[in-house]
Structures are given as C-alpha cells and as structure tokens.
C-alpha positions in Angstrom: 160.8 237.6 282.3 160.3 241.3 283.0 157.9 242.5 285.6 155.6 243.8 282.8 155.6 240.5 281.1 154.9 238.7 284.4 152.0 241.0 285.1 150.6 240.3 281.6 150.9 236.6 282.0 149.2 236.7 285.4 146.4 238.7 283.9 145.9 236.3 281.1 145.9 233.4 283.5 143.4 235.1 285.7 141.1 235.6 282.7 141.5 231.9 281.8 140.8 230.8 285.3 137.7 232.9 285.6 136.4 231.6 282.2 137.1 228.0 283.2 135.0 228.4 286.3 132.1 230.1 284.5 132.2 227.8 281.5 132.3 224.7 283.7 129.4 225.9 285.8 127.1 227.4 283.1 128.4 226.2 279.8 130.0 228.3 277.0 126.8 229.6 275.5 125.3 230.9 278.8 128.5 232.7 279.8 129.0 236.3 278.6 132.2 238.3 278.2 131.1 240.7 280.9 130.8 237.9 283.4 134.3 236.8 282.7 135.6 240.4 283.0 133.8 240.8 286.3 135.1 237.5 287.7 138.6 238.2 286.6 138.5 241.8 287.8 139.7 243.3 284.5 138.4 245.7 281.8 137.3 244.8 278.3 140.3 246.4 276.7 142.5 244.3 278.9 140.8 241.1 277.8 141.3 242.1 274.1 145.0 242.5 274.7 145.1 238.7 275.2 142.2 237.3 273.3 140.3 238.2 270.2 136.9 237.0 271.4 135.1 234.5 273.7 135.8 231.6 271.4 139.6 232.3 271.5 139.3 232.1 275.3 137.8 228.6 275.1 140.4 227.6 272.5 143.2 228.7 274.9 141.6 226.7 277.7 141.4 223.6 275.6 145.0 223.9 274.5 146.2 224.5 278.0 144.3 221.7 279.8 143.7 219.0 277.1 146.6 219.2 274.7 149.3 218.2 277.2 147.1 215.6 278.9 146.4 213.8 275.6 150.1 213.7 274.8 150.7 212.2 278.3 147.9 209.7 277.8 149.3 208.5 274.4 152.7 208.0 276.1 151.1 206.1 279.0 149.2 203.8 276.6 152.4 203.1 274.7 154.1 201.7 277.8 151.4 199.1 278.5 151.7 195.8 276.7 148.3 194.2 277.2 144.9 195.6 276.2 143.7 195.3 279.8 146.7 197.4 280.9 146.1 200.0 278.3 142.4 200.3 279.1 143.2 200.6 282.9 145.8 203.2 282.2 143.3 205.2 280.2 140.7 205.1 283.0 143.3 205.9 285.7 144.7 208.8 283.7 141.2 210.2 283.0 140.3 210.0 286.7 143.6 211.6 287.8 143.1 214.5 285.3 139.6 215.0 286.7 140.7 215.1 290.3 143.5 217.6 289.7 140.9 220.2 288.6 137.2 219.0 288.3 136.4 222.2 286.4 138.2 220.8 283.4 135.9 217.8 282.7 132.9 220.0 283.7 133.9 222.4 281.0 134.0 219.6 278.4 130.6 218.1 279.4 128.9 221.4 279.9 130.1 222.8 276.6 130.1 219.6 274.5 126.6 218.5 275.6 125.2 222.0 275.6 123.6 223.9 272.8 125.4 223.9 269.5 127.3 227.2 269.1 128.6 227.9 265.5 131.6 230.0 266.6 133.1 227.1 268.5 131.9 224.3 266.2 134.6 221.8 265.8 136.9 222.9 268.7 135.8 220.2 271.0 135.2 217.8 268.2 138.9 217.7 267.4 139.7 217.0 271.1 137.2 214.2 271.5 138.2 212.7 268.1 141.8 212.4 269.1 140.9 210.8 272.4 138.5 208.4 270.7 141.0 207.4 268.0 143.4 206.4 270.8 140.9 203.9 272.2 139.9 202.7 268.7 143.6 201.8 268.3 143.6 199.8 271.5 140.4 197.9 270.4 142.0 197.1 267.0 145.1 195.8 268.8 143.0 193.7 271.1 141.0 192.2 268.2 144.3 191.5 266.3 145.9 189.7 269.2 142.8 187.8 270.2 142.4 189.6 273.5 139.1 190.9 272.3 136.4 189.1 270.3 135.8 190.0 266.7 133.7 193.2 266.6 133.6 196.7 265.2 136.5 198.5 267.0 134.7 201.8 266.9 131.6 200.3 268.5 133.8 198.8 271.2 135.6 202.2 271.7 132.3 204.0 271.9 131.0 201.6 274.5 134.1 201.8 276.6 134.4 205.6 276.5 130.7 205.8 277.5 131.5 203.6 280.6 134.3 206.0 281.5 132.8 209.3 280.7 129.5 208.9 282.6 131.3 208.5 286.0 133.5 211.5 285.1 130.5 213.6 284.2 128.7 212.6 287.4 131.5 212.7 290.0 133.3 215.8 288.7 130.2 217.7 289.8 130.5 216.4 293.4 132.7 217.8 296.2 136.0 215.9 296.4 135.6 213.7 293.3 138.7 211.7 294.3 136.5 209.9 296.9 134.5 208.4 294.0 137.0 208.2 291.1 139.1 205.5 292.7 141.5 202.8 291.5 138.8 200.3 292.5 136.3 201.9 290.2 138.8 202.0 287.4 139.4 198.3 287.8 135.6 197.6 288.0 135.0 199.5 284.8 137.7 197.7 282.8 136.6 194.4 284.3 133.0 194.9 283.4 133.9 195.9 279.8 136.2 192.9 279.3 134.0 190.3 280.9 130.5 191.6 280.6 127.8 191.3 283.3 126.3 188.0 282.3 127.6 184.5 282.0 128.3 183.6 278.3 128.9 187.1 277.2 130.5 187.0 273.7 133.7 188.6 275.1 134.2 185.8 277.6 134.0 183.0 275.1 
C-alpha cells in the first residue's frame, strides 16, 4: 500500500473511531457531523472523501464491528453439540466482544433504543434479526431433541436474548466491564434460563 493510501486509510479509521465514541456516548441522533469532524481532527471535505453522509458512517461501523463477529458467532455455535453448550458459547462470545471494545455494545444500545431516525431505519434491524435467528435456531434444535420443553422458539429466543442483553447494556457502561461479564455470570445466565428460578418450572419437568 502506498503512503498516500495508508494516510487515507488512517484518516478513514480516525473518523470511524471518533464516530464510534460519540455515537456510543450520545446516540446517533444526538451526534452531529461537526462533532465527528472536531473529534477526528479533519475537515468536512475530507469526511466526504470517505463517506456520503452520517448514515454511511454508521453503516461502516456496523459492518466493521458486527459483520465479522456474527460470522464468528455462527461458527462457534456450529462447533457445540448440546443446546446448553451453544447457549453458553453465545453468551461467552457476546461478553468477549463487549470487553474488547465496550463502545461497540454501547453504540448498539444507544442507537437501537434511542429515537427512531428514518435515515438509518433498518440498519440495526438487519443486525439484530440475524443474531436473533441464530438463537431461534438453537431453540428449535433444543425442542426437537427434547433438551427444551415444547414452546414457541421465538418466545424462548426473545427471553434468552433479554437475559443476555441486559447485563451487556448495564456493564458495558461501567469501567472495566470484564470485571462483571465473567464466565461465572455466563454460566449463571444459561443455568437460570434452562432450569428456571422456581421448583417445578416447566423446563425442569
């Protein structure tokens, strides 16, 4: 790669890094292009050499941080035979991804749970839908093998994802989330989902 191309790549990455920080702190809607420019230390014409608008910056961030992680997650799930193993791998992978760069889950939660913005409508929906379908597939497998009780697999997947996402949302906002998103917590979440909190829970029969 030439020195010019290297400089361009570094500038693009600096813009993405600045946008990731701002989007994760304030949400997409509350972040302006000028704030991204100021944080990255570049001019507006420079930004438009790399991106068409603010929405394309978000799109690039999602492709960079989520696309590869979802492919890795699908591969990890395929290596686990049991439903419990697949669910534990899902939680562990989600925790690991958060701890590598807590700004990434913050971006998702700040933007996805924030005000609806027409220009990015559907960008995060595609991301969450792919992730959700992976877990629906695990639930369908568990019901088919008898590892899980007969139930609506989408309801089970929604319940499980909620149990995982709330700790991610909470602890990604704290310093050193690795202190909280531990293997013990991952096992506890999967155990609670599979056995329930009360004696005689339908999934324990």
